[in-house]
C-alpha positions as CSV (number, residue, x, y, z in Angstrom):
1,M,1.1,10.2,25.4
2,L,2.8,6.8,24.9
3,L,1.7,6.9,21.3
4,L,3.1,10.4,20.9
5,L,6.5,9.3,22.3
6,L,6.5,6.2,20.0
7,C,5.8,8.4,17.0
8,L,8.6,10.8,17.9
9,G,11.0,8.0,18.7
10,C,10.5,6.5,15.3
11,T,11.4,9.6,13.3
12,Q,14.8,9.4,11.7
13,Q,15.7,13.1,12.0
14,P,19.0,14.5,13.0
15,A,19.7,16.0,16.4
16,P,19.1,19.8,16.9
17,S,21.5,21.9,15.0
18,P,23.1,25.2,16.1
19,A,22.4,26.5,12.6
20,T,18.7,26.8,13.5
21,T,19.0,30.4,14.6
22,A,15.9,31.9,13.1
23,S,13.6,31.1,16.0
24,P,13.9,31.4,19.8
25,V,16.0,28.9,21.8
26,V,13.7,26.9,24.1
27,A,16.2,24.6,25.7
28,V,19.9,23.7,25.7
29,V,20.9,20.1,25.8
30,G,24.5,19.3,26.5
31,G,25.5,22.7,25.1
32,V,23.4,22.4,21.9
33,P,20.4,24.8,21.6
34,I,17.0,23.5,20.7
35,H,14.9,26.1,18.9
36,A,11.2,26.5,18.7
37,S,11.4,25.7,15.0
38,D,12.8,22.3,15.9
39,I,9.7,21.6,17.9
40,D,7.5,22.9,15.1
41,Y,9.2,20.6,12.6
42,E,8.7,17.6,14.9
43,L,5.0,18.5,15.3
44,S,4.6,18.5,11.6
45,L,5.6,14.9,11.4
46,L,3.0,13.7,13.9
47,P,-0.5,12.4,12.8
48,A,-3.2,15.1,12.8
49,S,-5.0,13.4,15.7
50,L,-1.9,14.1,17.9
51,R,-1.2,17.6,16.5
52,D,-4.7,18.6,17.5
53,M,-4.4,17.8,21.1
54,R,-6.2,20.3,23.3
55,D,-3.3,20.9,25.7
56,R,-0.8,22.5,23.2
57,R,1.8,23.4,25.9
58,A,1.9,19.8,27.2
59,L,2.3,18.5,23.7
60,R,5.2,20.9,23.0
61,D,6.8,19.8,26.3
62,K,6.6,16.2,25.3
63,V,8.1,16.9,21.9
64,L,10.9,18.8,23.6
65,E,11.5,15.8,25.9
66,A,11.6,13.4,22.9
67,I,14.1,15.7,21.0
68,A,16.4,15.9,24.1
69,R,16.2,12.1,24.7
70,R,17.1,11.4,21.1
71,Y,20.0,13.8,21.2
72,V,21.4,12.5,24.5
73,L,21.2,8.9,23.5
74,S,22.7,9.4,20.0
75,R,25.6,11.4,21.4
76,K,26.2,8.6,23.9
77,A,26.3,6.1,21.0
78,V,28.9,8.3,19.3
79,E,30.9,8.5,22.6
80,E,30.9,4.7,22.7
81,G,32.2,4.5,19.1
82,L,29.1,2.9,17.6
83,D,29.2,5.3,14.7
84,L,32.5,3.7,13.7
85,D,31.0,0.2,13.5
86,P,31.1,-0.8,9.8
87,T,27.5,-2.2,9.8
88,I,26.1,0.9,11.5
89,R,28.1,3.2,9.2
90,R,26.4,1.4,6.2
91,E,23.0,1.8,7.8
92,I,23.7,5.6,8.4
93,R,24.9,6.0,4.8
94,R,21.8,4.2,3.5
95,A,19.5,6.3,5.6
96,R,21.2,9.5,4.4
97,E,21.0,8.4,0.8
98,E,17.3,7.5,1.1
99,I,16.5,10.9,2.7
100,L,18.4,12.7,-0.1
101,I,16.6,10.7,-2.8
102,R,13.2,11.5,-1.3
103,A,14.1,15.2,-1.2
104,L,15.4,15.0,-4.8
105,R,12.2,13.2,-6.0
106,F,10.0,15.7,-4.2
107,R,11.8,18.7,-5.8
108,H,11.7,17.2,-9.3
109,M,8.0,16.3,-9.0
110,R,7.2,19.7,-7.6
111,D,9.1,21.5,-10.4
112,M,7.7,19.5,-13.3
113,P,5.5,21.7,-15.6
114,E,1.8,21.2,-15.4
115,P,0.7,19.0,-18.4
116,D,-1.9,20.6,-20.7
117,A,-5.3,19.1,-21.4
118,S,-4.2,17.5,-24.7
119,E,-1.2,15.8,-23.0
120,I,-3.4,14.5,-20.2
121,R,-6.0,13.1,-22.6
122,A,-3.3,11.5,-24.7
123,Y,-1.8,9.8,-21.7
124,Y,-5.2,8.7,-20.5
125,I,-6.0,7.1,-23.8
126,Q,-2.6,5.4,-24.1
127,H,-2.9,3.9,-20.6
128,R,-6.7,3.4,-20.6
129,A,-6.3,0.0,-18.9
130,R,-5.1,1.7,-15.8
131,Y,-8.3,3.6,-15.5
132,T,-10.8,0.8,-15.9
133,R,-13.0,-0.7,-13.3
134,P,-12.4,-4.5,-13.3
135,P,-15.0,-6.9,-14.6
136,L,-17.3,-8.3,-12.0
137,L,-18.8,-11.8,-11.5
138,H,-21.9,-12.8,-9.6
139,L,-21.3,-16.3,-8.3
140,R,-22.6,-18.7,-5.8
141,H,-20.8,-21.8,-4.6
142,I,-21.0,-24.9,-2.4
143,V,-17.8,-25.8,-0.6
144,C,-17.5,-29.5,0.1
145,A,-15.1,-31.4,2.4
146,D,-14.1,-34.0,-0.2
147,A,-14.1,-34.6,-3.9
148,E,-16.7,-37.4,-3.7
149,R,-19.3,-35.2,-2.1
150,A,-18.5,-32.3,-4.4
151,R,-19.1,-34.6,-7.4
152,M,-22.4,-35.8,-5.9
153,V,-23.5,-32.2,-5.5
154,Y,-22.4,-31.3,-9.0
155,E,-24.3,-34.2,-10.6
156,H,-27.4,-33.4,-8.5
157,L,-27.4,-29.8,-9.6
158,R,-27.0,-30.7,-13.3
159,R,-30.3,-32.6,-12.9
160,K,-32.1,-30.2,-10.5
161,P,-30.4,-26.7,-10.5
162,E,-33.3,-25.3,-8.4
163,D,-31.9,-27.3,-5.4
164,F,-28.7,-25.1,-5.2
165,A,-29.8,-23.2,-2.0
166,M,-30.9,-26.4,-0.3
167,L,-27.7,-28.2,-1.0
168,A,-25.6,-25.2,0.1
169,A,-27.4,-25.2,3.4
170,M,-26.9,-28.9,3.8
171,Y,-23.3,-29.4,2.7
172,S,-21.4,-26.1,2.3
173,L,-18.4,-25.5,4.6
174,D,-18.7,-21.7,3.9
175,A,-20.5,-20.5,7.0
176,Q,-20.9,-17.0,5.6
177,T,-22.7,-18.0,2.5
178,K,-24.4,-21.4,3.2
179,T,-27.5,-19.7,4.7
180,H,-27.8,-17.3,1.7
181,G,-27.9,-19.9,-1.0
182,G,-24.1,-19.9,-1.4
183,D,-24.3,-16.4,-2.9
184,L,-20.8,-14.7,-3.2
185,N,-22.4,-11.6,-4.5
186,W,-20.5,-9.4,-7.0
187,L,-16.7,-9.7,-7.0
188,P,-13.7,-9.2,-9.3
189,P,-11.9,-12.3,-10.7
190,T,-8.8,-11.2,-8.8
191,A,-10.7,-11.9,-5.5
192,L,-10.9,-15.6,-6.3
193,A,-8.3,-18.3,-5.6
194,P,-6.3,-18.9,-8.9
195,A,-7.8,-22.4,-9.5
196,L,-11.3,-21.0,-8.9
197,A,-10.7,-18.0,-11.2
198,D,-9.5,-20.4,-14.0
199,A,-12.6,-22.5,-13.7
200,V,-15.0,-19.6,-13.6
201,A,-13.3,-18.1,-16.7
202,K,-14.5,-21.1,-18.7
203,L,-18.1,-20.5,-17.7
204,K,-19.8,-18.6,-20.6
205,S,-23.5,-18.5,-19.8
206,P,-25.6,-17.5,-16.8
207,H,-26.4,-20.5,-14.5
208,E,-23.6,-22.6,-16.0
209,L,-21.9,-24.9,-13.4
210,S,-18.2,-25.6,-13.0
211,P,-17.1,-29.2,-12.2
212,P,-15.7,-29.4,-8.7
213,V,-12.5,-27.3,-8.2
214,H,-10.1,-27.8,-5.3
215,T,-8.6,-24.9,-3.3
216,R,-7.2,-24.8,0.2
217,F,-10.8,-24.2,1.5
218,G,-12.2,-27.4,0.1
219,W,-13.9,-28.6,-3.1
220,H,-16.1,-25.9,-4.8
221,V,-19.0,-26.3,-7.0
222,V,-19.6,-22.9,-8.6
223,E,-22.4,-21.4,-10.6
224,L,-22.1,-18.3,-12.7
225,L,-25.1,-16.1,-12.2
226,A,-24.1,-13.0,-14.2
227,R,-21.1,-11.0,-15.5
228,K,-20.5,-7.3,-15.7
229,P,-17.7,-6.2,-18.1
230,G,-15.0,-3.9,-17.1
231,Q,-15.7,-0.2,-17.6
232,S,-13.5,2.7,-18.4
233,I,-13.6,5.5,-15.8
234,P,-14.3,8.9,-17.3
235,L,-11.2,11.2,-17.5
236,D,-12.8,13.9,-15.4
237,Q,-13.0,11.4,-12.5
238,V,-9.4,10.3,-12.6
239,R,-7.7,13.5,-13.9
240,A,-5.7,13.9,-10.6
241,Q,-4.5,10.3,-10.8
242,V,-3.5,10.7,-14.4
243,I,-1.4,13.7,-13.7
244,A,0.2,12.0,-10.7
245,D,1.0,9.0,-13.0
246,M,2.5,11.3,-15.6
247,R,4.7,12.8,-13.1
248,H,5.8,9.4,-11.7
249,D,6.6,8.2,-15.2
250,A,8.6,11.3,-16.0
251,W,10.5,10.9,-12.7
252,R,11.3,7.3,-13.6
253,Q,12.5,8.2,-17.1
254,W,14.7,10.9,-15.6
255,V,16.2,8.4,-13.2
256,E,16.9,6.0,-16.0
257,Q,18.7,8.8,-17.9
258,Q,20.9,9.5,-14.9
259,L,21.8,5.9,-14.6
260,A,22.6,5.6,-18.3
261,A,24.8,8.7,-18.1
262,T,26.8,7.4,-15.1
263,P,29.6,4.9,-15.8
264,I,29.1,1.7,-13.7
265,K,32.1,-0.6,-13.9
266,R,31.5,-4.1,-12.4
267,M,34.7,-5.4,-10.9
268,A,33.3,-8.9,-10.0
269,A,30.1,-10.8,-10.1
270,A,27.8,-9.9,-7.2
271,Q,27.6,-12.8,-4.8
């Protein structure tokens, strides 16, 4: 129940309103009625794991307690004049604006016409890079404590590349890979430290070695085992994402239009 109360305590919803008259009154707090619909709304904000609690009556009682507590404490804050504090007034205004913006965005996104198949395909083609699996690299490495040892390992491997696994077991600081021949398996370039990614990008052929590269983990000697190029994801697998992206772009364009149509006069440089 502690998690339930924390979840309810974090919701930024207003106190119960007398205007909620379409459902039965289940409690009156300081003269203000709390309706069953108020509890239903609070329940809708909870994670599914909490909404599905077996003891439904106990859950609704806890929600009612949380609503009452929030109302009593917020009214007390008003009685003490906290709502007149300039900083708090700004926070309240900002919270109100954010709630309204979320509602506006939801309505506009909901009411946007469904794009037809040709529009979806055209957008997919225009933004194909968004719907591409990244290239993958198969690497193995040996991480040394200092540049001198890394150079020694590198020179040894240039002469006897078949000793990679042995040297990894002997010298590598990477406990997760040293017992597996230093194998990093398949990973995208973005998973590498920038200096390491730059060094690997220069490796063109399988089994090519990079000279020692320094990162915060140590000095790496890296071998490229193989590459897989990036692959476009078929449209039928990302259709829902494409439509969502189209709606997001349309919303962003509409916002820019509203800003362009609204005069904004700067009186002084922002400090």
